[in-house]
C-alpha positions as CSV (number, residue, x, y, z in Angstrom):
1,M,69.4,123.8,10.8
2,M,65.9,122.8,10.2
3,L,66.0,123.8,6.6
4,S,68.6,121.5,5.8
5,F,66.8,118.8,7.8
6,V,63.4,119.3,5.9
7,S,65.2,119.2,2.6
8,L,66.6,116.0,3.5
9,L,63.2,114.6,4.2
10,S,62.0,115.5,0.8
11,F,64.9,113.8,-0.8
12,A,64.4,110.7,1.2
13,L,60.8,110.5,0.0
14,L,61.8,110.5,-3.6
15,F,63.3,106.8,-3.4
16,I,61.5,105.3,-0.4
17,H,58.1,105.2,-2.1
18,G,57.1,103.6,-5.5
19,G,53.8,102.0,-6.7
20,S,51.4,100.0,-4.4
21,T,50.0,96.5,-4.6
22,Q,46.6,95.9,-2.8
23,P,46.9,93.4,-0.1
24,P,45.0,90.1,-0.1
25,F,41.8,89.8,1.8
26,A,38.8,87.6,2.8
27,C,35.1,87.8,2.1
28,D,35.4,89.2,-1.2
29,S,31.8,90.4,-2.1
30,S,32.5,89.7,-5.7
31,N,32.6,86.1,-4.9
32,P,28.9,84.9,-4.3
33,E,29.8,82.1,-2.0
34,T,31.0,84.6,0.7
35,K,27.2,85.5,1.0
36,N,26.7,82.2,2.7
37,Y,29.5,82.7,5.3
38,L,28.5,84.1,8.8
39,F,31.9,85.0,9.2
40,C,31.8,87.5,6.4
41,Q,28.7,89.1,7.7
42,T,30.2,92.5,9.3
43,E,26.8,93.2,11.3
44,L,27.2,90.4,13.2
45,P,29.3,90.2,16.7
46,I,33.0,89.2,16.0
47,T,32.9,86.4,18.5
48,Q,29.9,84.8,16.3
49,R,31.8,85.3,13.3
50,A,35.1,83.8,14.7
51,R,33.2,80.8,15.9
52,D,31.3,80.3,12.5
53,L,34.6,80.3,10.6
54,V,36.3,77.8,13.0
55,S,33.3,75.6,12.7
56,R,34.2,75.2,9.1
57,L,37.6,74.0,9.2
58,T,39.0,70.6,9.2
59,L,41.3,69.2,12.0
60,D,44.2,69.8,9.7
61,E,43.1,73.1,8.7
62,K,42.9,74.1,12.3
63,I,46.1,72.8,13.2
64,S,47.9,74.8,10.3
65,Q,46.5,78.0,11.8
66,L,48.1,77.6,15.3
67,V,51.5,78.7,14.0
68,N,52.8,82.3,13.1
69,S,53.0,81.4,9.4
70,A,49.5,80.6,8.8
71,P,48.8,79.2,5.4
72,A,45.9,80.1,3.2
73,I,42.7,78.2,3.1
74,P,41.6,78.5,-0.6
75,R,38.3,76.6,-0.4
76,L,37.0,79.4,2.0
77,G,38.9,82.2,0.4
78,I,41.0,82.9,3.5
79,P,44.5,84.1,2.5
80,A,47.7,83.3,4.3
81,Y,48.6,85.2,7.2
82,E,51.9,86.1,9.0
83,W,51.6,86.9,12.8
84,W,55.2,87.7,13.5
85,S,56.1,91.3,12.9
86,E,58.3,93.8,15.0
87,A,57.9,97.5,15.7
88,L,59.8,98.0,18.6
89,H,60.8,101.7,17.9
90,G,59.7,101.7,14.1
91,V,58.4,99.2,11.7
92,S,61.1,96.5,11.4
93,N,62.0,93.8,9.1
94,V,63.6,91.4,12.0
95,G,60.4,89.1,11.7
96,P,59.1,87.6,8.4
97,G,55.9,89.9,8.3
98,V,57.5,93.0,6.8
99,R,60.1,93.4,4.2
100,F,61.7,96.4,2.5
101,D,62.7,94.7,-0.8
102,G,59.8,96.1,-2.6
103,T,58.5,99.5,-3.4
104,I,58.9,100.8,0.1
105,K,62.7,100.9,1.3
106,A,62.8,102.1,4.9
107,A,60.6,103.5,7.8
108,T,60.8,106.0,10.4
109,S,63.4,104.9,13.2
110,F,62.6,106.3,16.4
111,P,65.2,106.2,19.3
112,Q,65.5,102.9,21.1
113,V,63.0,102.7,23.8
114,I,65.2,103.6,26.7
115,L,65.9,106.8,25.4
116,T,62.4,107.7,24.5
117,A,61.4,106.8,27.9
118,A,64.0,109.5,29.2
119,S,61.5,112.2,28.0
120,F,59.0,111.3,30.6
121,D,56.3,112.2,28.1
122,P,53.4,109.9,27.7
123,Y,51.9,112.1,24.9
124,Q,55.2,111.9,22.9
125,W,55.2,108.1,23.6
126,Y,51.6,108.0,22.3
127,R,52.5,109.9,19.2
128,I,55.3,107.6,18.4
129,G,53.0,104.6,18.8
130,Q,50.5,106.4,16.5
131,A,53.0,106.9,13.8
132,I,54.3,103.5,14.0
133,G,50.7,102.1,13.9
134,R,50.1,104.4,10.6
135,E,53.2,103.3,8.9
136,A,52.6,99.6,9.8
137,R,49.1,99.9,8.1
138,A,50.5,101.7,5.3
139,M,52.9,98.8,4.7
140,Y,50.1,96.2,4.7
141,N,47.9,98.5,2.5
142,A,50.7,98.9,0.0
143,G,51.4,95.1,-0.1
144,E,54.6,95.3,1.6
145,A,53.7,93.5,4.6
146,N,52.2,90.0,5.3
147,G,50.4,90.8,8.8
148,M,49.5,93.6,10.9
149,T,50.4,92.0,14.3
150,F,53.4,93.7,15.7
151,W,55.3,92.1,18.8
152,A,55.9,95.2,20.7
153,P,56.0,96.8,23.2
154,I,58.7,95.2,25.6
155,I,57.6,96.0,29.1
156,N,59.8,94.0,31.3
157,I,61.2,95.8,34.0
158,F,65.1,96.9,33.5
159,R,65.8,95.1,36.7
160,D,69.7,94.6,36.3
161,P,72.0,97.0,34.6
162,R,73.7,94.0,32.7
163,W,70.7,92.9,30.8
164,G,71.3,93.0,27.1
165,R,67.8,93.8,26.2
166,G,67.4,96.6,28.8
167,Q,67.8,99.1,26.0
168,E,64.4,97.7,24.4
169,T,62.5,98.9,27.6
170,P,61.1,102.0,29.2
171,G,63.5,101.4,32.2
172,E,63.3,100.2,35.8
173,D,60.1,101.7,37.2
174,P,56.9,99.8,37.0
175,F,54.9,103.0,37.0
176,V,56.7,104.5,34.2
177,V,56.8,101.3,32.1
178,G,53.1,100.9,32.6
179,K,52.6,104.6,31.4
180,Y,54.7,103.6,28.4
181,A,52.9,100.5,27.5
182,V,49.5,102.2,27.6
183,S,50.5,105.2,25.3
184,Y,52.5,103.2,23.1
185,V,49.6,100.5,22.5
186,R,46.8,103.1,22.3
187,G,48.9,104.9,19.6
188,V,49.7,101.8,17.7
189,Q,46.2,100.2,17.7
190,G,44.4,103.5,16.7
191,D,43.1,104.5,20.0
192,T,42.9,108.1,21.3
193,F,45.5,109.1,23.8
194,Q,42.9,109.0,26.7
195,G,41.6,105.6,25.4
196,G,38.0,104.4,24.9
197,K,37.4,105.2,21.4
198,L,38.7,102.1,19.6
199,H,35.2,100.4,19.2
200,G,36.6,97.2,17.8
201,H,38.6,98.3,14.7
202,L,42.3,97.9,15.2
203,Q,44.9,100.1,13.1
204,A,47.4,97.4,13.9
205,S,47.7,94.9,16.7
206,A,50.4,95.6,19.5
207,C,51.5,92.8,21.7
208,C,52.7,93.2,25.3
209,K,55.8,91.0,25.9
210,H,57.5,89.3,27.6
211,F,55.0,87.8,30.0
212,T,56.6,87.5,32.9
213,A,59.5,88.1,35.0
214,Y,61.8,88.0,31.9
215,D,65.0,90.0,32.2
216,L,68.0,87.7,31.6
217,D,69.2,86.6,28.3
218,N,72.6,84.9,28.7
219,W,74.8,85.7,31.7
220,K,77.7,83.5,32.8
221,G,76.3,80.4,31.4
222,T,72.6,81.1,32.5
223,N,70.4,81.6,29.4
224,R,66.6,82.7,29.2
225,F,65.6,79.1,27.8
226,L,66.4,77.3,31.1
227,F,66.3,80.1,33.5
228,D,63.7,79.7,36.3
229,A,62.8,83.0,37.7
230,R,62.2,82.6,41.3
231,V,59.9,85.5,42.4
232,T,58.1,86.2,45.5
233,V,54.4,87.3,45.3
234,Q,55.3,90.6,46.7
235,D,57.8,91.6,43.9
236,L,55.2,90.0,41.4
237,A,52.6,92.1,42.6
238,D,54.3,95.5,42.8
239,T,57.1,95.2,40.3
240,Y,56.8,92.6,37.6
241,Q,53.1,92.4,36.9
242,P,51.8,96.1,37.0
243,P,53.1,97.1,33.5
244,F,51.3,93.9,31.9
245,E,48.2,94.7,33.9
246,K,48.2,98.5,32.6
247,C,49.1,97.2,29.1
248,V,46.0,94.8,29.1
249,R,43.4,97.0,31.4
250,D,44.1,100.4,30.2
251,G,45.9,100.0,27.0
252,R,43.7,97.2,25.8
253,A,46.3,95.6,24.1
254,S,45.0,92.8,21.6
255,G,48.3,90.5,22.1
256,V,50.4,89.1,24.9
257,M,53.5,87.2,24.5
258,C,54.5,84.6,26.9
259,A,58.1,84.3,27.8
260,Y,60.9,81.4,27.5
261,N,61.6,81.4,31.3
262,R,59.9,79.6,33.9
263,V,58.6,81.5,36.8
264,N,58.7,79.6,40.1
265,G,59.1,76.3,38.2
266,V,56.5,76.5,35.6
267,P,57.0,77.7,32.0
268,S,55.4,81.0,31.5
269,C,53.7,79.6,28.4
270,A,52.2,76.5,30.3
271,D,51.1,78.6,33.4
272,S,47.5,78.6,33.5
273,S,47.5,80.7,36.7
274,L,49.3,83.5,34.7
275,L,47.5,83.2,31.4
276,F,43.9,82.0,32.1
277,K,43.5,83.3,35.8
278,T,45.4,86.4,35.8
279,V,45.5,87.9,32.1
280,R,42.0,86.7,30.8
281,G,40.3,86.5,34.2
282,E,41.4,89.2,36.5
283,W,42.5,91.7,33.7
284,D,39.7,90.8,31.2
285,F,42.0,90.4,28.1
286,K,40.3,89.8,25.0
287,G,43.1,89.2,22.4
288,Y,45.3,86.5,21.5
289,V,48.5,84.9,23.5
290,T,51.4,83.9,21.6
291,S,54.7,82.1,22.7
292,D,58.0,83.5,22.1
293,C,59.8,81.8,19.4
294,D,60.2,78.2,20.0
295,A,59.2,78.6,23.6
296,V,56.9,75.6,23.3
297,A,59.7,73.3,21.9
298,I,62.1,74.2,24.9
299,I,59.4,73.0,27.4
300,H,60.0,69.6,26.3
301,N,63.3,69.7,24.7
302,D,65.4,71.8,27.0
303,Q,63.5,72.4,30.1
304,G,62.4,68.7,30.5
305,Y,59.0,70.0,32.0
306,A,56.9,68.1,29.4
307,K,57.7,64.2,29.3
308,A,56.5,64.1,25.7
309,P,56.1,66.7,22.7
310,E,52.3,66.3,22.8
311,D,52.5,66.9,26.5
312,A,54.1,70.2,25.8
313,V,51.3,71.1,23.2
314,V,48.6,70.0,25.8
315,D,50.3,72.2,28.5
316,V,50.3,75.4,26.7
317,L,46.9,75.3,24.9
318,K,45.2,74.3,28.4
319,A,47.2,77.0,29.9
320,G,45.7,79.7,27.6
321,M,48.3,80.2,24.8
322,D,46.6,80.6,21.3
323,L,49.7,80.8,18.9
324,N,52.9,79.1,18.6
325,C,56.1,81.0,17.1
326,G,57.6,78.2,15.5
327,S,56.4,74.8,14.0
328,Y,55.9,72.7,17.1
329,L,52.1,73.0,17.3
330,Q,52.1,72.2,13.7
331,N,53.8,69.0,14.3
332,Y,52.4,67.7,17.3
333,T,48.8,69.0,18.0
334,K,47.4,66.4,15.9
335,S,49.0,63.3,17.7
336,A,48.0,65.0,20.8
337,V,44.4,64.9,19.7
338,L,44.6,61.4,18.4
339,Q,46.1,60.3,21.6
340,K,43.2,61.9,23.3
341,K,45.5,64.0,25.4
342,L,44.0,67.2,23.9
343,P,40.2,67.8,23.2
344,E,39.7,69.5,19.8
345,S,37.6,72.1,21.8
346,Q,41.2,73.5,23.0
347,V,42.3,74.1,19.5
348,D,38.9,75.8,18.7
349,R,39.4,78.1,21.7
350,A,42.8,79.2,20.6
351,L,41.4,79.7,16.9
352,H,38.4,81.7,18.2
353,N,41.0,84.2,19.7
354,L,43.1,84.4,16.6
355,Y,40.5,84.9,14.0
356,A,38.8,87.5,16.3
357,V,42.0,89.6,16.2
358,R,42.4,89.4,12.4
359,M,38.7,90.4,12.0
360,R,39.2,93.3,14.2
361,L,42.0,94.2,11.9
362,G,39.5,94.3,9.0
363,L,40.9,91.3,7.1
364,F,37.3,89.7,6.9
365,N,35.5,92.8,5.8
366,G,36.0,92.4,2.1
367,N,38.0,95.0,0.0
368,P,40.0,97.0,2.8
369,V,40.0,100.3,0.8
370,P,36.7,101.9,1.9
371,N,37.1,100.5,5.3
372,P,38.7,101.9,8.7
373,F,42.4,102.5,8.0
374,G,42.1,101.3,4.5
375,N,43.1,104.7,3.0
376,I,46.4,105.1,4.9
377,G,48.7,105.4,2.0
378,A,52.5,104.7,1.6
379,D,53.0,108.7,1.8
380,Q,52.6,108.0,5.5
381,I,55.9,106.1,5.7
382,C,58.8,108.5,6.3
383,S,56.6,111.4,6.2
384,P,58.4,114.6,7.2
385,E,55.9,114.8,10.2
386,H,57.1,111.6,11.5
387,Q,60.8,112.2,10.8
388,I,60.5,115.5,12.8
389,L,58.9,113.6,15.6
390,A,61.8,111.2,15.7
391,L,64.4,114.2,15.9
392,E,62.1,115.6,18.7
393,A,62.1,112.3,20.6
394,A,65.9,112.2,20.5
395,R,66.2,115.8,21.6
396,N,63.9,115.3,24.5
397,G,65.5,112.0,25.6
398,I,69.1,113.0,25.7
399,V,70.3,113.4,29.3
400,L,73.0,116.1,30.4
401,L,74.8,114.3,33.3
402,K,77.5,116.9,34.0
403,N,78.2,120.5,33.0
404,D,81.1,121.9,35.1
405,A,81.7,125.7,35.0
406,K,78.9,125.9,32.5
407,L,81.1,124.4,29.6
408,L,78.0,123.6,27.7
409,P,76.5,124.6,25.4
410,L,79.6,125.1,23.4
411,P,79.8,128.3,21.5
412,K,78.8,128.6,17.7
413,S,81.9,130.6,17.3
414,T,84.0,127.7,17.7
415,M,86.9,127.8,15.1
416,S,88.0,124.2,15.4
417,L,86.4,121.0,16.7
418,A,87.8,117.7,17.2
419,V,85.4,114.7,17.1
420,I,86.9,111.5,18.7
421,G,85.4,108.0,19.3
422,P,84.3,104.7,17.7
423,N,80.6,105.9,17.9
424,A,81.0,109.2,16.3
425,N,80.4,108.1,12.7
426,S,78.4,104.8,13.0
427,P,74.9,105.1,11.7
428,Q,74.2,101.6,12.8
429,T,75.1,102.3,16.3
430,L,72.4,105.1,16.4
431,I,69.3,102.8,15.7
432,G,70.1,99.9,18.0
433,N,68.4,96.6,17.6
434,Y,64.9,95.5,16.2
435,A,65.1,98.5,13.9
436,G,64.3,98.3,10.1
437,P,66.2,100.6,7.5
438,P,65.8,104.2,8.6
439,C,64.5,107.0,6.2
440,K,67.7,108.7,6.4
441,S,70.8,108.7,8.3
442,V,73.0,111.6,9.7
443,T,75.7,110.5,12.3
444,P,76.9,112.8,15.1
445,L,79.9,113.6,13.4
446,Q,78.2,114.8,10.4
447,A,76.0,116.8,12.3
448,L,78.7,118.3,14.2
449,E,80.5,119.3,11.0
450,S,77.4,121.4,9.9
451,Y,78.2,123.5,13.0
452,V,81.9,123.8,13.0
453,K,83.4,123.7,9.3
454,N,86.9,122.9,10.7
455,T,86.1,119.8,12.4
456,V,88.6,116.8,12.5
457,Y,87.6,113.3,13.2
458,H,89.5,110.4,14.6
459,P,87.8,107.0,15.9
460,G,90.5,106.6,18.3
461,C,89.6,102.8,18.7
462,D,89.3,100.0,15.9
463,T,85.8,99.2,17.3
464,V,83.6,99.8,20.2
465,S,85.2,96.9,22.0
466,C,88.6,99.1,21.5
467,S,91.0,96.1,22.0
468,T,93.3,98.2,19.8
469,G,93.5,101.8,19.2
470,A,95.5,104.9,17.9
471,I,95.3,107.0,21.2
472,D,98.5,108.8,20.1
473,K,96.9,110.1,17.0
474,A,93.7,111.0,18.7
475,V,95.7,112.9,21.4
476,D,97.6,115.0,18.6
477,I,94.4,115.9,17.2
478,A,92.8,117.0,20.5
479,K,95.6,119.3,21.2
480,R,95.2,121.2,18.2
481,A,91.3,121.9,18.5
482,D,89.5,124.5,20.4
483,Y,87.0,121.9,21.7
484,V,86.7,118.3,21.8
485,V,83.8,115.9,21.7
486,L,84.5,112.2,22.6
487,I,81.7,109.9,21.4
488,M,82.1,106.6,22.9
489,G,79.9,103.8,25.0
490,L,78.5,100.6,23.8
491,D,77.0,99.1,20.7
492,Q,75.2,95.7,19.7
493,T,78.4,94.0,20.0
494,E,78.3,94.7,23.7
495,E,74.7,94.4,24.6
496,R,71.8,92.7,22.8
497,E,69.3,90.1,22.7
498,A,71.2,86.8,23.9
499,L,74.2,88.8,25.2
500,D,74.2,90.2,28.6
501,R,77.3,92.1,30.0
502,V,79.3,90.8,32.9
503,D,80.7,94.3,34.0
504,L,79.8,98.0,33.8
505,F,82.9,99.6,32.6
506,L,83.6,100.8,29.2
507,P,84.7,98.3,26.9
508,G,88.5,97.8,26.2
509,R,90.8,100.9,26.1
510,Q,87.9,103.3,26.0
511,Q,88.7,104.8,29.5
512,E,92.1,105.1,28.7
513,L,91.5,106.9,25.6
514,I,88.9,109.4,27.2
515,V,91.7,110.2,29.9
516,S,94.5,110.7,27.6
517,V,92.5,113.0,25.4
518,A,91.1,115.0,28.3
519,K,94.8,115.6,29.7
520,A,95.9,116.8,26.1
521,A,93.1,119.0,25.2
522,K,93.2,122.8,25.7
523,R,89.9,123.0,27.6
524,P,87.9,120.6,29.4
525,V,86.4,118.1,26.8
526,V,82.8,116.7,26.2
527,L,81.9,113.0,26.7
528,V,78.9,111.6,24.9
529,L,77.8,108.1,25.7
530,L,75.8,105.9,23.5
531,S,74.3,102.9,25.2
532,G,71.3,101.2,26.3
533,G,72.4,100.0,29.6
534,P,74.2,102.1,32.4
535,I,77.8,102.5,32.6
536,D,80.2,103.0,35.6
537,I,81.9,106.4,34.4
538,S,82.8,107.4,37.9
539,F,86.4,108.3,36.6
540,A,84.7,110.9,34.3
541,K,82.4,112.1,36.8
542,D,85.0,113.1,39.0
543,D,87.5,114.3,36.4
544,P,87.6,118.1,36.2
545,R,89.2,117.6,32.7
546,I,85.9,116.1,31.5
547,G,83.5,119.2,31.7
548,G,80.2,117.9,30.1
549,I,78.8,114.4,29.8
550,F,75.6,113.4,27.9
551,W,74.0,110.1,27.8
552,A,72.1,109.7,24.4
553,G,71.1,106.0,24.4
554,Y,70.6,104.8,20.9
555,P,68.9,107.8,19.5
556,G,67.4,106.7,16.2
557,E,67.5,108.2,12.9
558,G,67.3,111.8,14.2
559,G,70.0,111.2,16.8
560,G,73.0,112.8,15.0
561,N,71.2,116.0,14.6
562,A,69.5,116.1,18.0
563,L,72.8,115.5,19.7
564,A,74.8,118.4,17.8
565,E,71.6,120.7,18.5
566,V,72.0,120.0,22.2
567,I,75.8,120.4,22.2
568,F,75.5,123.7,20.6
569,G,72.6,125.1,22.5
570,D,69.8,125.0,19.8
571,H,67.9,122.7,22.0
572,N,68.0,122.9,26.0
573,P,68.4,119.3,27.4
574,G,65.5,118.0,29.5
575,G,65.9,114.2,29.7
576,R,66.0,112.2,32.8
577,L,67.6,108.9,33.5
578,P,65.0,106.0,33.6
579,V,67.4,103.5,35.2
580,T,69.8,103.7,38.1
581,W,73.3,103.8,37.2
582,Y,75.1,101.5,39.6
583,P,79.0,101.2,40.2
584,Q,81.0,98.4,39.0
585,D,80.8,97.0,42.5
586,F,77.0,96.0,42.1
587,T,78.3,93.3,39.5
588,K,78.8,91.1,42.8
589,V,75.2,90.5,42.9
590,P,74.2,87.5,40.8
591,M,72.0,88.6,37.9
592,T,69.9,85.4,38.7
593,D,68.6,86.9,41.9
594,M,65.4,88.4,41.2
595,R,64.7,89.8,44.6
596,M,63.9,93.5,44.5
597,R,64.1,94.0,48.3
598,P,67.4,94.3,50.1
599,E,68.4,91.9,52.8
600,S,71.2,93.4,55.0
601,S,71.8,90.2,56.7
602,L,72.8,88.6,53.5
603,D,74.6,91.7,52.2
604,Y,72.0,91.9,49.4
605,P,71.5,95.7,48.4
606,G,68.3,95.5,46.5
607,R,67.4,96.7,43.0
608,T,66.2,99.8,41.6
609,Y,65.8,103.1,43.2
610,R,62.8,101.9,44.9
611,F,64.8,99.5,47.2
612,Y,68.6,99.6,46.4
613,K,70.7,100.5,49.2
614,G,74.0,101.3,48.1
615,D,76.1,104.0,46.1
616,T,75.0,105.2,42.6
617,V,77.1,106.7,39.9
618,F,73.9,108.5,39.0
619,E,70.3,108.2,40.4
620,F,67.1,107.2,38.5
621,G,65.5,110.4,37.5
622,Y,68.7,112.4,37.3
623,G,69.2,115.0,34.5
624,L,70.6,118.4,34.2
625,S,69.7,121.3,32.1
626,Y,71.0,124.4,30.8
627,S,68.5,126.2,33.0
628,K,67.8,125.5,36.8
629,Y,64.3,124.7,37.9
630,S,62.7,125.1,41.3
631,Y,59.5,123.3,42.8
632,S,56.9,124.1,45.4
633,F,53.6,122.6,46.5
634,T,51.3,125.5,45.9
635,R,48.0,123.6,46.7
636,V,46.9,120.3,47.9
637,S,43.2,119.4,48.2
638,Q,43.3,117.7,51.4
639,N,46.1,116.6,53.9
640,N,44.0,114.0,56.0
641,L,42.7,110.9,54.3
642,Y,40.0,109.4,56.3
643,L,39.3,105.5,55.6
644,N,37.2,104.8,58.4
645,H,34.0,105.3,56.5
646,S,32.7,102.0,57.5
647,S,32.6,99.8,60.4
648,S,32.3,96.8,58.3
649,L,35.7,97.4,57.1
650,H,38.6,95.2,58.6
651,T,42.0,96.7,59.8
652,K,44.9,94.6,60.6
653,E,48.5,95.3,61.8
654,T,51.8,94.6,60.0
655,S,54.7,92.9,61.8
656,D,56.0,96.4,62.8
657,S,52.7,97.3,64.4
658,V,51.4,99.5,61.7
659,R,47.5,99.5,61.0
660,Y,46.5,98.7,57.5
661,M,43.5,97.9,55.1
662,L,43.3,95.9,52.1
663,V,42.7,98.2,49.0
664,S,40.2,95.4,47.6
665,E,38.1,96.0,50.6
666,V,38.2,99.9,50.5
667,G,36.6,99.7,46.9
668,A,36.7,101.7,43.7
669,E,34.1,104.1,44.8
670,I,35.7,105.2,48.0
671,C,39.1,105.3,46.0
672,D,37.5,107.7,43.5
673,E,36.0,109.8,46.2
674,R,39.2,110.4,48.2
675,K,41.4,111.5,45.2
676,I,43.8,114.3,46.0
677,T,44.5,117.0,43.7
678,V,48.2,118.2,43.9
679,H,49.3,121.7,42.3
680,V,53.1,122.1,41.8
681,G,54.8,125.5,41.2
682,V,57.7,125.2,38.7
683,K,60.2,128.1,38.0
684,N,62.8,128.2,35.0
685,N,65.7,130.1,37.1
686,G,67.8,130.2,33.9
687,E,68.0,132.2,30.7
688,L,67.0,129.6,28.1
689,A,63.6,128.1,27.5
690,G,63.2,124.3,28.1
691,K,61.2,121.5,28.3
692,H,61.2,120.0,31.9
693,P,59.7,116.9,33.3
694,V,58.4,117.2,36.8
695,L,58.6,113.9,38.8
696,L,56.2,113.4,41.8
697,Y,57.1,110.7,44.2
698,V,55.6,109.5,47.4
699,R,57.6,108.3,50.5
700,H,56.2,106.2,53.5
701,G,56.7,107.9,56.7
702,N,57.4,104.3,58.2
703,H,60.7,102.9,56.7
704,G,61.6,99.3,56.2
705,N,59.5,96.1,56.3
706,G,59.6,95.9,52.4
707,R,58.3,99.2,51.9
708,P,59.9,101.3,48.8
709,K,62.3,103.9,49.9
710,K,60.2,106.2,47.5
711,Q,58.0,105.6,44.5
712,L,57.1,107.6,41.5
713,I,53.3,108.2,41.2
714,G,53.3,111.0,38.6
715,F,55.2,112.8,36.1
716,R,54.5,115.7,33.6
717,S,56.4,118.2,31.3
718,V,56.2,121.8,31.3
719,I,57.7,124.1,28.7
720,L,59.0,127.5,30.3
721,S,60.9,130.5,28.9
722,G,63.8,131.8,31.0
723,G,62.5,133.3,34.1
724,E,59.1,132.1,33.6
725,M,56.8,130.3,36.5
726,G,54.2,127.9,35.8
727,E,52.0,125.3,37.6
728,I,51.1,121.7,36.7
729,Q,48.5,119.5,38.2
730,F,48.6,115.9,39.5
731,E,45.7,113.8,40.6
732,V,46.6,111.2,43.2
733,N,44.4,108.1,43.7
734,P,45.2,106.9,47.2
735,C,44.4,103.5,46.6
736,E,46.7,103.3,43.5
737,H,49.4,105.7,44.5
738,L,49.7,105.7,48.4
739,S,49.4,101.7,48.7
740,R,51.9,99.1,48.7
741,A,52.4,95.5,48.3
742,N,52.6,93.3,51.5
743,E,54.5,90.0,51.7
744,Y,51.4,88.1,50.6
745,G,51.1,90.1,47.2
746,L,48.1,92.1,48.6
747,M,47.7,95.9,48.1
748,V,47.5,97.6,51.2
749,M,47.0,101.1,52.7
750,E,48.8,101.9,55.9
751,E,48.0,104.1,58.5
752,G,50.3,107.2,59.1
753,R,52.2,109.8,57.5
754,H,53.2,109.6,53.7
755,F,55.0,112.5,52.2
756,L,54.6,113.8,48.4
757,V,58.0,114.9,47.1
758,V,59.0,116.9,44.2
759,G,62.6,117.9,44.0
760,D,63.8,119.3,47.4
761,D,60.1,120.0,48.6
762,K,57.8,117.6,50.3
763,H,54.2,117.9,51.6
764,P,52.7,115.4,54.4
765,I,49.6,113.4,53.7
766,T,48.3,111.5,56.6
767,I,46.1,108.3,56.2
768,I,43.8,107.6,59.2
769,I,41.9,104.4,59.6
C-alpha cells in the first residue's frame, strides 16, 4: 500500500508549492539609520534591546502594539505583525496570521490531538510538533504568514466527556497532558526532545492555553464567557495546574493564553495571583501572556467584574497580561492612562515581553535568510516525511476496543465488502477542527476500496445527526457482502468549540442502523467510531453480532489509509484510550461541577480514572491488540524509601492518622538521591509484531481521604516481534511520582506502602519517615 501512498505525496507536492516572497523584517542593514538603534544590535541582550525599542515609541504607538493585529511603525522600520495564528494539529488558517490563498495551498494535517495522545508516545508528539514548527516557519519565510506565534497546544484537562473541545486536548490525565505539552512545545519552538538547547532563538512560538480550569464551552445555557469555575486548591494543585507548569517550566513555552472563564470569582486574565505570582514568579515564565479573543471585553461587558472599560484594561495589565486578542486595549488604554488609572509603565512592561518574543523569533535581526531557521523552505510543507508521520500517528493512535473470536484483522482474500455509515466518505470529518487544508485526502471508504475491489457503499443516514436514514437499503447491501464495516460516530456538528454535548449516546438513529445491519449481516460486523469525546456504546460492546470495534478519533489526512491498514492487518493496533468512557448515566452530574474527588454523601461519583467511582464503558488506558502482552517487574532498585535523613524535617499527620512530610521541605537534592529505577519485562505472546505502550501506575496503600485510586507515573512504547521479550526502564522520582496534593493544595509524601502497578503485576514500595 505504501507505493501508492508515496506516489500520492509526490503528486500533491506538484500543486502545493509555487514561488516564494521574502517576509518583512526590521533592522535592515542597508538602511544606515538602523546602526543607531540599540534594538537592532544583535550582540546585546534581548531584554536591553526590547527596552530600547519601547523607549522610542510614543504613547499612541505603544497602545497600537497591545493587540493581536499590531500595525507597522514606519519611522522605525518596524513591519506589521499578526500574533494570532493556530497550529493545533497542523498549520491552520483559523486565525488571521496564516493564509492558503497564495503559492502554498495546504499543510500537513496530523490527527486531532485526542487521537495523537492515544499513542502514549512522547517522541512521536515531539516529531509532530517539530514538523508543525518547520512548516510554520516555512510559511513565514515564503511570505504566506504574517506572524510566527501559534496559539497551541491546548492543555486543559478533558474533565467532562461532554466537552465539545475535549477533542483538542491530550485527554484527562494531568501527567499525560503535561508530557504532551512539553514534547509539542519543544518540537514547535526548535528545541531538542530532551530540551535545553534552544539558546534564545525560536523556530516558531508555542502558546499554552487556556489558563486555567477551562473545560466548558456552552452547556445547557451556561457558556464559557460567564462561567465561574469553582475549584478547590487541592484540585488546582494536582489536576488543573500541573500541565501548565510543565509547559512553562520544562517546555519553556514562549506564550500563555489566559481563559475566558473566571476561577473562584476572578477572571483568569485579571488574576494577578495566577499570572504574576504563579506563572511568572513560581514557574519563571519568560514569554508573553495573551488573552483569549475578546476576553478583556467580557470582563466589563458580560461578567460585570470591571465597572468601566478602563477598569478592565487596568485589571488585566496589572495582573500580568500583555496582549489583547481583539481591540479593547486599543480602544480604552489611552483613556485609562489619561484618567491616571493606569501608569504608562504597565504598558511598557507588556511591550517589553511582546518585543522580546518577536526578537527571539529573529524578526529584528535584519535579513532572515542567513539567520537561524531562515533557510527553511516551502519544500518542508507537505513533505513526504511529514505526510508519512501523519499516517504513522494515525496508525499508532487508533484503539481496538473489541475483537470477539478474533474477527479482526479481516482477511485480504475478502471477496465483497459493505461499507456503511455517514462518516465513511467524509474527508472533512477526518481532520476535526482548527485544521488547515490538508495536503491530500483519502477517506476510509476510498482506502478500503484499495483492499477489496468489490466494495459497496451506503451512508445509511443523511448526516451524522441521522435524523433520517435509509436503513432498509443499508440492510440489503449488508446481507449480500462477505464482511461489513460500519463507520459511524460524531463530527463537528455534534461536538466543537461553543458546542458541548448533552448526552453520550450516538446521534439520532445511528444505533438503530448499526443494530439492524448487524442482524442482517452474514458475519459479525466491524464498527468504527470517529469522535473526539467518549460515546456510550454499551449496546455494541455487549452485542455478539458486533464482533469488532475501533475508536479512531479524528485521524487527520492519513486517517483513511491508517484505518484500512489496521482493519486488514497491515498494522497491528496499539493505541490506548486517553479518557474514560462513561455510561450515559454520568450525564446526571452537572457539567458545571468542577470537583474531581467523589463525595458519596452527595451521590457525587468524582471524575476521571483517578477518582471516579462508578461503572465505565471502557477504562482510561484500555486498548486491545492483535497480539497479547504480559508484564512483570524484573528489577526495582529499592523497595524501602527512607526520608528521615534530618531531624530538622517536620512530620505531620493526616486526618486519617497517616504521617507525612511536605515535598517542599524534603528538597530537590534528596528527591534526586532517592530516585528509584524500575525495570519491566514485556512479552508479545502473539504472532504479529506490534508497537505497544506500557503504562506504569502508582497506587497508595491507604485509600480514601482525597487520595487518587491510582495515578499514571510513566509510559513508554516497545516494539516486539511475535513471541519476543523485551525490557523497558522507568525512573521514579519519589517527590514527583509518589506524592499527592493535600486539602491545602500542598504536595505531600505519606508514610506507608505504595504499589507500582503495570498490567496485572504490582510491586510494593514502602516510604519510611
